[in-house]
Backbone as a ProteinNet text record, in pm:
[ID]
protein_1_A
[PRIMARY]
XXXXXXXXXXXXXXXXXXXXXXXXXXXXXXXXXXXXXXXXXXXXXXXXXXXXXXXXXXXXXXXXXXXXXXXXXXXXXXXXXXXXXXXXXXXXXXXXXXXXXXXXXXXXXXXXXXXXXXXXXXXXXXXXXXXXXXXXXXXXXXXXXXXXXXXXXXXXXXXXXXXXXXXXXXXXXXXXXXXXXXXXXXXXXXXXXXXXXXXXXXXXXXXXXXXXXXXXXXXXXXXXXXXXXXXXXXXXXXXXXXXXXXXXXXXXXXXXXXXXXXXXXXXXXXXXXXXXXXXXXXXXXXXXXX
[TERTIARY]
-1390.1	-1399.8	-1456.5	-1394.7	-1474.8	-1592.4	-1688.5	-1796.2	-1813.8	-1855.3	-1842.1	-1948.7	-1994.9	-2076.4	-2077.4	-2199.2	-2204	-2193.2	-2229.7	-2217.8	-2219.1	-2159.2	-2088.6	-2213.8	-2326.9	-2476.6	-2525.3	-2477	-2517.7	-2468.6	-2358.3	-2298.3	-2255.7	-2286.7	-2237.1	-2322.1	-2452.6	-2517.1	-2455	-2357.9	-2285.6	-2199.5	-2133.2	-2027.9	-2021.7	-1977.5	-2010.2	-1904.9	-1771.6	-1681.9	-1607.4	-1567.1	-1465.3	-1324	-1220.8	-1115.2	-1081.2	-1068.6	-1046.7	-916.5	-876.1	-760.5	-813.1	-719.7	-732.3	-692.9	-555.4	-528.1	-570.7	-631.9	-690.7	-828.6	-875.2	-1016.4	-1123.8	-1048	-1125.4	-1091.5	-928.5	-886.8	-782.5	-782.6	-625.5	-510.9	-517.7	-370.1	-428.7	-521.2	-542.9	-705.2	-768.9	-914	-985.1	-1126.8	-1190.4	-1249.5	-1291.9	-1408.3	-1552.1	-1599	-1735.8	-1818.1	-1812.8	-1904	-1866.4	-1714.3	-1673.3	-1692.4	-1697.4	-1715	-1859.3	-1945.6	-2068.9	-2089.2	-2044.1	-2077.2	-2055.6	-1922.4	-1877	-1967.4	-2029.9	-2085.9	-2245.1	-2254.5	-2415.3	-2382.9	-2270.7	-2242	-2234.4	-2203.5	-2182.8	-2318.6	-2402.9	-2519.6	-2634.9	-2564.8	-2645.6	-2574	-2484	-2428.3	-2311.2	-2243.7	-2126.2	-1990.7	-1878.9	-1769.7	-1648.4	-1607.9	-1516.3	-1347.3	-1278.9	-1144.2	-1048.3	-986.9	-903.8	-807.9	-738.9	-625.3	-501.3	-434.7	-344.4	-213.2	-105.8	6.2	97.3	16.3	93.8	196.9	320.4	414.6	414.1	299	287.6	161.5	186.1	51	-25.2	-146.7	-277.9	-332.7	-273	-318.4	-288.8	-150.6	-81.4	-170.7	-253	-343.2	-450.3	-502.9	-627.3	-608.6	-551	-502.4	-519.9	-413.4	-439.9	-542.1	-640.3	-786	-882.3	-849.1	-925.4	-892.2	-751.1	-693.8	-761.5	-736.9	-807.4	-964.9	-1009.7	-1169.3	-1251.9	-1178.4	-1248.8	-1323.4	-1449.9	-1522.4	-1514.1	-1508.1	-1468.3	-1575.1	-1677	-1809	-1796.4	-1691.7	-1687.7	-1632.3	-1540.1	-1475.6	-1471.5	-1441.1	-1439.1	-1310.4	-1208.7	-1055.3	-966.6	-852.6	-729.9	-603	-584.1	-462.6	-358.8	-235.9	-152.1	-23	45.3	171	280.8	258.2	362.1	359.8	210.3	243.9	299.4	248.7	298.2	442.1	510.3	682.8	736.4	678.7	699.2	724.6	648.2	651.1	765.3	785.2	900.3	1027.3	1041.1	1151.1	1187.8	1043.4	1082.2	1112.9	1119.6	1149.7	1313.2	1353.1	1502	1526	1422	1424.7	1556.3	1599.1	1698.5	1799.7	1804.7	1929.8	1853.3	1952.4	1920.4	1963.1	2096	2132.9	2077.3	1980.1	1928.8	1941.7	1952.4	1961.5	1818.3	1776.5	1654.4	1615.7	1531.5	1498.9	1371.3	1346.5	1201.8	1212	1068.7	1056.7	1054.7	1053.7	1019.7	899.3	780.2	667.1	652.8	774.5	755.2	815	858.7	934.2	834.2	720.5	632.4	647.2	706.7	730.7	828.2	905.6	971.6	926.3	789.1	695.2	704.3	718.6	724.7	600.4	607.4	517.3	475.5	416.6	389.9	354.6	280.4	256.6	352.2	459.3	590.3	643.1	668.6	735.4	900.8	944.5	1133.6	1171.7	1110.2	1146.8	1318.1	1366.5	1493.6	1510.1	1613.2	1646.8	1687	1576	1630.8	1690.2	1807.1	1889.6	1909.7	1876.4	1885.3	2025.4	2107	2251.4	2293.6	2383.1	2434.5	2452.8	2427	2467.4	2558.6	2705.6	2815.2	2827.5	2733.8	2729.5	2618.9	2544.5	2398.3	2426	2301	2266.4	2159.8	2077.5	1964.4	1923.1	1845.3	1772.7	1634.9	1552.9	1381.3	1367.5	1261.9	1261.4	1116.5	1068.9	912.2	900.2	998.5	961.2	1068.7	1057.5	1189.5	1218.1	1326.7	1340	1259.5	1261.3	1206.9	1124.1	1017.5	915.8	876.7	943.9	936.4	1059.7	1171.4	1295.7	1297.3	1350	1387.9	1466.5	1369.1	1454.7	1610.4	1633.6	1759	1914.2	1854.2	1941.3	2020.1	1923.6	1986.3	2056.2	2091.5	2176.9	2306.9	2394	2518.9	2494.8	2418.1	2374.7	2359.1	2260.1	2221.7	2343.8	2412.7	2541	2611	2648.1	2739.9	2666.8	2532.3	2446.5	2448.4	2400.5	2420.6	2535.8	2659.1	2816.7	2817.5	2762.4	2764.5	2620.7	2561.1	2446.2	2370.5	2335.1	2224	2060.4	1965.9	1856.4	1764	1686.8	1614.4	1453.4	1411.7	1245.4	1166.6	1075.5	1009.2	885.3	834.2	742.1	605.1	626.9	515.2	540.1	456.6	518.8	490.1	387.1	339.6	477.8	438	525.1	530.8	400.6	369.2	247.9	198.1	79.1	58.4	-97.1	-124.6	-164.1	-87.4	-137.1	-197	-323.7	-411	-383.9	-319.5	-309.1	-143.8	-99.5	58.2	113.9	188.1	211.7	359	348.4	480.1	572.8	673.3	720.1	725.8	677.3	680.1	798.1	794.7	884.1	899.2	793.3	801.4	887.6	902.3	1006.4	1143	1184.2	1331.1	1363.4	1250.7	1242	1286.3	1223	1235.7	1382.8	1409	1531.5	1651.2	1648.4	1727.5	1729.6	1635.9	1613.8	1695.2	1657.9	1724.2	1854.5	1905.3	2074.4	2117.5	2053.2	2082.8	2071.5	2022.6	1987.5	1889	1854.4	1725.5	1644.1	1530.3	1403.5	1275.6	1242.1	1141	1017.1	924.8	784.8	665.5	575.8	466	349.6	333.4	224	162.3	62.7	-31.7	76.2	105.8	48.6	76.6	153.9	192	135.1	124.8	49.2	25.9	136.7	139.9	11.1	-13.4	-86.1	-222.3	-248.1	-367.5	-424.2	-309.5	-339.6	-388.2	-296.3	-335.6	-472.2	-517.8	-640	-787	-732.8	-828.8	-800.2	-702	-665	-775.1	-764.3	-871.3	-1024.4	-1064.3	-1186.7	-1198.6	-1128.2	-1127.8	-1173.2	-1080.6	-1103	-1198.3	-1285.7	-1404.7	-1522.2	-1490.2	-1577.8	-1657.3	-1601.7	-1687.3	-1654.8	-1556.4	-1480.5	-1600.8	-1526.5	-1566.1	-1499.2	-1552.2	-1474	-1435.7	-1313.6	-1265.7	-1381.8	-1463.6	-1556.3	-1675.1	-1653.4	-1774.1	-1694.7	-1576.8	-1470.4	-1470.5	-1478.3	-1458.2	-1297.2	-1209.6	-1086.7	-1161.9	-1131.6	-1136.4	-1034.6	-961.7	-863.1	-828.8	-744.8	-710.4	-581.3	-481.9	-369.7	-377.9	-383	-319.4	-225.3	-131.5	-25.3	-12.7	-105.1	-107.6	-255	-343.1	-456.5	-532.2	-519.4	-595.9	-519	-359.3	-296.2	-309	-316	-306	-433.4	-559.7	-662.2	-637.5	-585.6	-610.3	-485	-413.8	-304	-382.6	-496.7	-561.3	-680.1	-725.9	-833.2	-987.1	-948.7	-1082.3	-1127.9	-1233.4	-1303.1	-1259.3	-1253.1	-1224	-1295.4	-1274.2	-1334.2	-1221.9	-1216.3	-1096	-1154.8	-1092.1	-1119	-1051.6	-1104	-1043.6	-1007.1	-1055.5	-1057	-937.6	-863.6	-774.2	-619.4	-520	-390.5	-417.3	-520.2	-517.5	-648.1	-658.3	-763.6	-742.1	-591.1	-578.3	-561.3	-514.3	-517.1	-631	-734.2	-884.5	-970.9	-916.3	-1014.4	-1143.8	-1096.8	-1211.2	-1247.8	-1351.6	-1392.4	-1510.2	-1604.2	-1687.4	-1706.2	-1700.4	-1694.9	-1581.2	-1510.9	-1428.1	-1471.6	-1386.5	-1419.1	-1393.1	-1500.6	-1473.9	-1421.7	-1366.5	-1263.7	-1125.5	-1090.4	-958.3	-943.5	-1074.3	-1045.3	-1009.9	-1085.5	-1023.4	-903.5	-847.3	-685.1	-615.8	-653.8	-519.5	-544.7	-658.9	-643.2	-587.7	-585.5	-508	-370.5	-336.1	-196.1	-113.3	-194.6	-158.1	-149.2	-242.3	-242.8	-335.8	-440.9	-534.2	-678.7	-759.8	-887.8	-987.8	-984	-1096.9	-1228.7	-1316.6	-1436.7	-1537.6	-1499.6	-1577	-1483.4	-1551.2	-1454.4	-1599.3	-1518.3	-1605	-1518.3	-1555.7	-1544.8	-1451.3	-1536.8	-1518.1	-1588.5	-1558.5	-1605	-1708.8	-1828.9	-1960.8	-2057.2
-871.2	-903.5	-802.8	-760	-644	-687.6	-585.5	-589.2	-583.2	-680	-629.2	-575.5	-439.9	-378	-370.6	-319.9	-294.9	-158.4	-92.3	64.7	155.5	259.4	374.9	415.1	413.3	465.8	393.1	236.1	160.9	237.6	296.4	313.6	503.8	566.3	697.8	786.3	761.6	860.1	824	754.5	762.5	860.2	908	998.5	1166	1234.2	1375.1	1432.7	1346.9	1396.5	1242.1	1259.7	1110.1	1141.6	1080.9	1110.5	1007.1	1028.8	926.1	937.8	835.9	822.6	844.5	877.3	909.5	763.8	749	652.2	512.7	441.1	316.1	312.3	437.4	452.9	553.4	652.1	746.3	754.5	710	688	615.1	567.6	473	535.1	658.9	738.6	792.3	723.7	752.3	799.1	722.8	779.4	774.6	848.3	812.3	711.5	651.9	566.2	601.5	594.5	662.4	656.6	524.1	503.1	554.5	567.1	632.4	770.3	825.6	986.8	1022.1	963.5	943.5	919.8	847.4	822.5	910	1002.3	1131.9	1232.4	1276.6	1369.6	1351.6	1205.8	1196.6	1206.8	1203.2	1214.6	1366.6	1417.8	1595.4	1636.7	1594.5	1679.1	1628.2	1503.1	1472.7	1566.8	1653.5	1727.8	1704.2	1590	1539.7	1623.9	1589	1671.5	1581.2	1595.1	1514.5	1571.8	1502.2	1526.2	1430.7	1428.6	1377.5	1368.6	1257.3	1258.9	1176.1	1232.3	1130.2	1157.6	1061.4	1041.6	1086.9	1187.7	1236.7	1294.6	1320.9	1396.7	1552.8	1604.2	1744.6	1822.6	1954.8	2040.5	2003.5	2051.9	2041.1	2109.6	2212.2	2294.7	2180	2117.5	2047.3	1944.7	1861.4	1760.5	1788.8	1879.8	1935.2	1950	2004.1	2025.2	1879.1	1771.8	1636.1	1606.5	1604.2	1533.4	1609.8	1744.9	1784.4	1754.5	1721.6	1672.6	1536.3	1452	1312.5	1285.6	1424.2	1396.4	1377.1	1403.1	1396.9	1512.1	1480	1601.9	1688.1	1826.1	1911.4	1890.3	1888.3	1844.9	1756.1	1670	1514.8	1558.8	1683.6	1674	1846.7	1841.9	1979.9	2052.8	1962.1	1991.7	1877.7	1888.9	1782.6	1824.9	1717	1696.5	1604.8	1674.4	1581	1549.4	1429.1	1414.4	1510.1	1561.4	1648.5	1775.5	1845.3	1950	1951.5	1830.9	1807.3	1776.5	1711.3	1726.4	1839.6	1944.1	2074.3	2125.8	2145.5	2221.5	2184.5	2067.4	2014.4	2080	2036.5	2079.5	2236.7	2309.4	2469.6	2523.5	2408.2	2464.6	2421	2345.6	2295.4	2170.7	2083	1921.2	1861.9	1893.2	1809.1	1916.5	2016.8	2147.6	2223.8	2299.9	2399.9	2327.2	2299.8	2213.3	2054.1	2023.8	1898.8	1847.4	1722.8	1640.7	1588.5	1602.8	1572.5	1423.7	1324.3	1201.8	1227.9	1215.4	1250.1	1246.5	1253.6	1303	1466.6	1499.1	1656.2	1713.9	1630.6	1688.4	1691.3	1638.7	1654.6	1759.3	1856.5	1977.5	2082.5	2067.1	2151.7	2130.9	2029	2023.9	2141.4	2191.8	2305.5	2456.6	2458.9	2559	2652.6	2786.8	2830.8	2837.9	2801.7	2781.9	2899.5	2984.1	3092.9	3101.1	2979.6	2961.2	2943.5	2919.2	2900.2	3024.1	3083.4	3203.9	3187.5	3265	3275.9	3134.5	3092	2956.2	2966.6	2852.3	2817.6	2829.5	2876.3	2897.2	2736.7	2693.4	2532.3	2552.2	2463.7	2465.2	2324	2305	2189.6	2138.6	2039.2	2026.3	1881.2	1873.5	1732	1645.8	1515.4	1433.6	1473	1498.2	1518	1657.6	1733.4	1878.5	1869.1	1795.6	1754.5	1772.5	1829.4	1826	1720	1708.6	1593.6	1554.4	1471.9	1412.1	1456.4	1504.9	1502.8	1385.8	1293	1174.1	1172.9	1230.4	1220.6	1123.4	1021.1	905.6	863.4	745.9	716.5	754.8	787.3	859.2	768.7	651.2	535.9	439.1	469.3	409.6	271.3	210.6	78.2	-1.4	93	27.3	-36.6	-156.7	-178.9	-86	-74.1	29.6	35.5	-104.4	-135.9	-69.4	-19.3	59.3	207.4	220.3	363.2	326.1	190.9	144.2	202.7	236	291.7	422.7	524	637.7	647.7	543.8	554.2	509.9	437.5	357.6	502.7	591.8	714.9	822.1	829.8	909.9	889.2	732.2	680.9	737.7	700.3	721.1	889.8	961.2	1098.2	1159	1064.4	1078.5	1177.4	1141.2	1255.5	1192.1	1281.9	1231	1214.2	1128.5	1133.3	1189.2	1262.9	1319	1258.2	1159.3	1081.5	1140.9	1202.3	1302.5	1208	1078.5	976.9	843.9	793.6	651.7	545.3	546.8	433.1	356.2	224.5	150.7	109.9	88.5	32.7	135.9	154	223.8	157.6	104.2	91	203	221.1	304	218.3	227.7	159.7	17.3	-62.5	-196.6	-204.4	-105.9	-140.9	-88.5	-166.3	-155.8	-86.7	41.6	101.6	151	149.7	166.3	358.1	346.6	507.3	531	663	692.3	610.6	570.6	479.8	354.2	296.6	169.1	219.6	360.2	423.6	426.1	505.4	511.6	415.9	297.4	164.6	118.8	61.6	56.6	123.9	293.3	348.9	297.3	291.5	298.7	144.4	57.5	-92.3	-87.9	-0.6	-19.6	118.5	150.3	228.3	352.1	418.8	547.6	607.3	718.4	759.8	840.6	801.7	837.3	906.5	1005.5	1121.6	1108.8	1067.1	1034.4	1114.4	1178.9	1268.2	1261	1132.4	1084.8	972.4	916	795.3	713.2	633.4	633.5	714	804.9	885.8	1001.5	1057.1	1145	1276.6	1338.9	1486.1	1480.7	1377.9	1386.2	1425.2	1350.4	1338.2	1500.9	1536.5	1673.7	1787.8	1772.8	1842.8	1834.7	1723.9	1679.3	1733.4	1726.5	1788.2	1915	1994.8	2152.3	2172.5	2100.9	2139.4	2158	2049.8	2037.6	2154.6	2190	2318.5	2476	2453.1	2575.6	2583.3	2477.3	2479.1	2531.8	2557.1	2605.4	2501.1	2373.4	2247	2153.2	2201.7	2107.1	1989.9	1869	1724.8	1657	1575.5	1490.5	1351.6	1294.7	1178.8	1041.1	1024.5	917.7	959.8	1049.2	1118.6	1140.7	1072.9	1084.2	908.5	892.2	764.4	756.7	690.5	690.1	595.2	636	535.3	474.7	390.3	367.9	210.2	175.2	53.7	-21.3	80.5	15.1	-26	-143	-155.2	-98.6	-96.5	-33.5	111.3	143.1	342.1	368.3	356.2	421	323.6	202.4	139.3	137.8	115	142.7	268.6	388.3	515.8	546.3	476.9	501.1	422.9	323.6	272.9	363.1	366.5	466.6	602.6	656.6	771	734.2	614	561.7	626.1	640.5	666.8	530.8	509.1	431.5	432.5	286.1	294.2	178.4	204.1	153.3	90.3	-26.1	-88.9	-124.8	-79.2	-95	-249.5	-342.7	-436	-467.9	-411.2	-418.4	-339.9	-265.2	-188.5	-301.4	-233	-315.8	-439.4	-459.2	-629.5	-711.5	-655.5	-717.5	-868	-890.3	-1038.3	-1119.2	-1059	-1170.6	-1160	-1111	-1102	-1183.1	-1205.8	-1202.7	-1139.6	-1032.6	-920.6	-872.8	-901.8	-838.7	-763.5	-754.8	-685	-670.1	-806.6	-828.1	-890.4	-883.8	-985.6	-1127.2	-1214.3	-1331.6	-1325.1	-1365.4	-1332.4	-1402.7	-1528.8	-1598	-1554.1	-1518.1	-1482.6	-1306.7	-1211.5	-1110	-1119	-1215.1	-1210.1	-1273.2	-1321.7	-1377.7	-1306	-1227.6	-1103.3	-996.5	-981.9	-855.7	-933.5	-1045.5	-1113.6	-1107.7	-1160	-1153.1	-1027.7	-921.8	-784.2	-720.2	-821.5	-720.9	-615.2	-597.7	-451.2	-488.3	-407.6	-432.2	-348.7	-318.9	-216.2	-231.5	-159.1	-164.5	-224.8	-163.4	-195.9	-227.4	-327.8	-351.9	-359.3	-304.6	-310.2	-367.5	-405.4	-445.2	-313.4	-228.4	-93.3	7.2	130.6	232.2	293.7	265.4	296.1	354.9
1744.7	1560.3	1528.6	1396.8	1313.6	1267.1	1237.6	1193.8	1031.1	940.3	803	779.9	709	641	496.8	454.1	301.8	238.1	347.2	284.6	396.2	360.1	506.9	572.9	495.2	547.6	705.7	649.1	781.2	910	920.6	1039.7	1032.3	944.9	938.7	1031.8	1098.4	1179.7	1341.8	1355.2	1482.2	1494.7	1348.1	1342.4	1313.2	1354.1	1308.4	1186.7	1174.5	1100.7	1050.6	942.6	874.1	848.7	895.2	877	736.9	614.7	504.6	447.6	415.4	339.7	192.1	112.1	-26.4	-95.5	-123.9	-250.3	-184.9	-263.5	-237.4	-189.6	-133.7	-92.6	-156.9	-213.4	-292.7	-426	-458.1	-599.9	-602.9	-730.2	-721.8	-799.6	-801.8	-836.3	-984.6	-1052.6	-1190.7	-1187.3	-1127.3	-1130.3	-1019.7	-983.1	-868.4	-858.5	-753.6	-746.1	-713.2	-790.4	-821.5	-701.3	-668.2	-533.7	-414.5	-384.4	-296.2	-259	-358.5	-394.3	-389.9	-449.2	-386.8	-224.6	-154.6	-36	21.3	3.1	68.1	53.8	-81.5	-80.1	-52.3	-7.8	61.8	224.8	278.7	386.5	440.2	370.8	363.6	359.7	260.3	253.7	374.2	440.1	579.7	713.3	662.4	795.7	832.4	763.4	823.7	756.7	833.1	794.4	728.3	628.5	555.5	570.1	601.3	589.7	547.1	424.6	358.9	467.3	498.4	560.4	474.1	435.3	331.9	352.6	353.4	352.2	230.3	140.1	28.1	85.6	39.5	58	8	-18	-60.5	33.9	2.8	109.7	42.1	100.5	94	-45.3	-74.1	-213.8	-328.5	-335.3	-428.3	-423.1	-315.5	-326.4	-375.4	-360.4	-406.5	-552.3	-608.4	-748.4	-816.7	-783.9	-781.4	-824.9	-693.2	-690.4	-813.7	-822.3	-930	-1081.6	-1102.1	-1229.1	-1242.8	-1129.8	-1170.9	-1159	-1139.1	-1153.7	-997.9	-909.2	-755.4	-717.3	-711.9	-679.5	-588.5	-578.2	-500.7	-371.3	-363.5	-272.6	-203.6	-218	-154.5	-43.9	-31.6	133.1	142.2	291.6	328.1	353.1	361.9	387.5	386.4	359.9	370.9	471.6	505.3	606.7	548.4	516.5	462.1	550.2	534.5	549.8	531	398.7	376.2	403	478.7	546.8	717.4	742.3	868.4	885.2	787.3	747.7	731.9	673	613.2	734	821.8	934.5	1024	1039.2	1104.6	1030.7	916.2	798.4	846.6	840	831.4	970.7	1081.4	1199.2	1234.9	1154.7	1175.3	1209.1	1201.8	1247.6	1199.5	1096.6	988.4	952.6	969.8	957.3	864.4	775	682.9	543.7	562.5	428.3	390.5	311.4	292.6	136.5	157.6	33.2	3.4	-120.3	-168.2	-227.7	-158	-235.1	-292.3	-427.6	-479.4	-614.8	-692.2	-828.9	-826.6	-970.1	-953.3	-931.6	-946.2	-894.6	-752.2	-665.4	-526.5	-466.2	-562.6	-520.2	-450.1	-488.1	-367.7	-279.1	-207.9	-76.2	4.9	-73	-41.9	-74.4	-94.6	-117.1	8.3	22.6	167.6	236.6	378.6	485.9	575.6	536.9	619.8	741.9	787.1	935.1	1053.1	989.4	1065.7	1105.8	1227.6	1227.7	1206.4	1159.7	1127.2	1106.6	990.4	953.8	924.6	921.5	861.9	736.7	677.1	518.6	466.6	422	371.3	220.1	193.5	85	36.6	-78	-124.2	-177.3	-131.7	-152.5	-184.8	-265.1	-267.1	-156.2	-149.5	-14.4	71.4	2.5	115.2	162.5	105.2	177.5	290.5	258.5	353	493.2	577.4	732.8	774.7	655	663.2	558.3	560.9	427.9	424.2	307.2	263.9	179.9	214.8	125.1	108.1	-17.4	-41.6	-120.3	-151	-224.2	-312.3	-359.4	-465.7	-562.4	-617.8	-742.6	-868.7	-862.9	-927.8	-839.8	-859.7	-755.7	-785.7	-898.4	-935.8	-889.6	-847.8	-801.4	-686.8	-654.6	-516.4	-424.7	-325.7	-225.8	-204.3	-198.5	-171.3	-260.6	-378.5	-470.2	-386.9	-269.2	-201.9	-91.4	-71.5	32.1	58.6	-75	-63.9	4.9	-34.8	-11	134.8	180.9	317.4	394.9	367.4	459.4	477.2	387.9	392.3	484.5	462	540.3	673.3	708.8	843.2	915.4	851.8	928.5	919.7	854.7	887.6	987.1	1031.1	1148.8	1094.6	971.9	920.3	957.2	991.8	1008.1	878.7	866.1	741.5	761.7	708.7	732.8	599.3	658	562.6	561.7	445.2	424.4	408.8	371	352.4	378.6	531.5	584.8	492.3	406.1	326.7	280.3	275.3	187.5	76.5	38.5	-131.3	-118.4	-267.2	-299.4	-464.2	-483.1	-588.7	-685.6	-804.6	-913.3	-1018.8	-1019.7	-1107.9	-1091.1	-1172	-1184.1	-1110.5	-1063.1	-1061.9	-916.5	-867.8	-723.7	-740.5	-648.2	-632.6	-476.7	-496.8	-359.3	-333.7	-184.4	-130.8	-33.8	16.5	84.1	220.2	280.7	428.1	391.5	247.7	236.6	226.9	196.5	194.1	342.1	451.3	559	631.7	625.4	684.5	673.1	566.5	491.9	616.7	605.2	659.8	816.6	840.7	987.8	1054.2	953.8	977.1	949.6	890.7	854.6	996.2	1065.1	1180.8	1180.2	1078.7	1057.9	1144.4	1144.5	1255.6	1129.2	1133.1	1037.4	1105.5	1090.5	1116.1	1050.8	1121.6	1056.9	1094.7	1031	1051.3	978.6	901	854.9	955.3	858.9	933.2	946.5	1071.5	1164.7	1327	1264.1	1373.1	1426.6	1542.3	1583.6	1517.3	1459.1	1405.2	1316	1234.4	1108	1164.9	1273.8	1374.1	1405	1479.7	1532.6	1453	1319.1	1222.6	1163.4	1144	1090	1226.2	1320.6	1439.5	1402.5	1388.5	1362.2	1250.8	1146.5	1029.3	1061.5	1129.6	1181	1246.8	1366.9	1458.9	1360.4	1271.7	1185.6	1110.5	1085.9	1018.4	1143.7	1223.4	1356.1	1399.7	1414.1	1486.1	1549.1	1664.5	1745.2	1748.1	1738.5	1727.7	1815	1920.6	2030.5	1923.5	1982.4	1914.7	1896.5	2006.2	1984	1883.1	1826	1702.6	1585.2	1576.4	1446	1415.9	1272	1207.6	1096.9	1122	1029.9	923.6	792.8	698.2	605.1	593.3	524.5	466.7	378.2	357.9	368.9	454.9	519.4	650.9	674.4	837.4	910.1	860.4	910.6	922.9	851.7	864.9	917.7	846.7	866.3	975.4	991.2	1118	1230.9	1221.5	1330	1377.9	1309.2	1344.2	1408.5	1402.6	1444.9	1558.4	1580	1726.8	1805.9	1762.9	1860.2	1874.3	1866.4	1870.4	1947.4	1962.7	2032	1970.3	1778.4	1735.4	1649.9	1623.3	1550.2	1409.6	1347.5	1206.6	1117.9	997.6	888.3	791	793.4	730.6	569.8	463.2	327.3	284.1	307.6	263.9	112.4	18.7	-123.1	-177.4	-79.8	-119	-132.8	-25.8	-55.2	-14	72.1	143.9	11.2	-70.7	-192.1	-192.5	-230	-248.5	-120	-24.6	120.8	172.2	155.3	182.6	99.3	-43.7	-163	-150.6	-146.5	-138.8	-317.7	-372.1	-517.8	-481.7	-435.2	-406.6	-257.4	-167.6	-35.2	-6.1	152.9	170.8	215.5	194.6	262.5	407.3	475.4	613.5	722.5	676.1	741.9	726.4	598.6	533.4	578.6	601	659.3	837.9	878.8	1012.1	1040.1	968.2	965.3	908.7	840.2	807.4	921.2	970.1	1071.5	1189.2	1242.3	1342.2	1319.7	1185.1	1175.4	1164.4	1119.6	1116.6	1295.6	1386.5	1504.9	1511.2	1429.6	1416.3	1465.4	1523.1	1520.3	1495.6	1369.4	1302.7	1352.2	1391	1460.2	1329.1	1211.4	1098	978.1	882.7	769	637.6	512.1	405.6	285	210.7	80.5	6	-34.4	-83.3	-41.9	-52.8	3.1	-80.1	-22.7	-62.3	13.9
[MASK]
++++++++++++++++++++++++++++++++++++++++++++++++++++++++++++++++++++++++++++++++++++++++++++++++++++++++++++++++++++++++++++++++++++++++++++++++++++++++++++++++++++++++++++++++++++++++++++++++++++++++++++++++++++++++++++++++++++++++++++++++++++++++++++++++++++++++++++++++++++++++++++++++++

């Protein structure tokens, strides 16, 4: 059974590093959560390392720029590992061919920025669907539209045998008070239709390997039993931590706020029922990161 805590400081001394989700934990897409940012700053002041591990479909420089724009303090983290970087590495290694059909919004075009760490990268060219060898999906063109609007294109793509590279496995995200669809919803639909989707973000191993490399690059190798994963997505953050055999802290006041009746703290019985239904077992739970 998960242990409900009221502050990160109650357990943080057990861990040397945190892998922390961004959207729903540190910010809501519009503004930072002040208590969460302060908790990260305090943890780092005590010598801990904070890696923001996000399913954002962009490279870390782009995410860092976004964080600065909405006011997340730079001294709240040491580095960033993104689903976008993991997926970009696969794309530039030729995982879905050279000619790709892009699904996403204009700001997602940073996904195609050069990736210098790949030796002899393939020459990626964006083309119409009927010329494509594969699909890059960073998210819906309209995040408020039902993913089913893509069914016609996906049927055609499946018949051509195209692989869909999913840059963000999240199904939904809350931007302020409004819920939006993410790339994971489109990839899920494509898979259900018989197509093949490739994933690189949480809960899948590539992004955790990247996060560990970010730690190593800081010169402080840390064993998994000294890392705590923090997130509000049971199917991404918590499931991913379980798959890596890393302890996790579930933020019940994010995506599951309604199911767990979380205002400041979750209802213990509803939280237990929710986690049992989702078949996940975070070591700890908290209403909001603080």
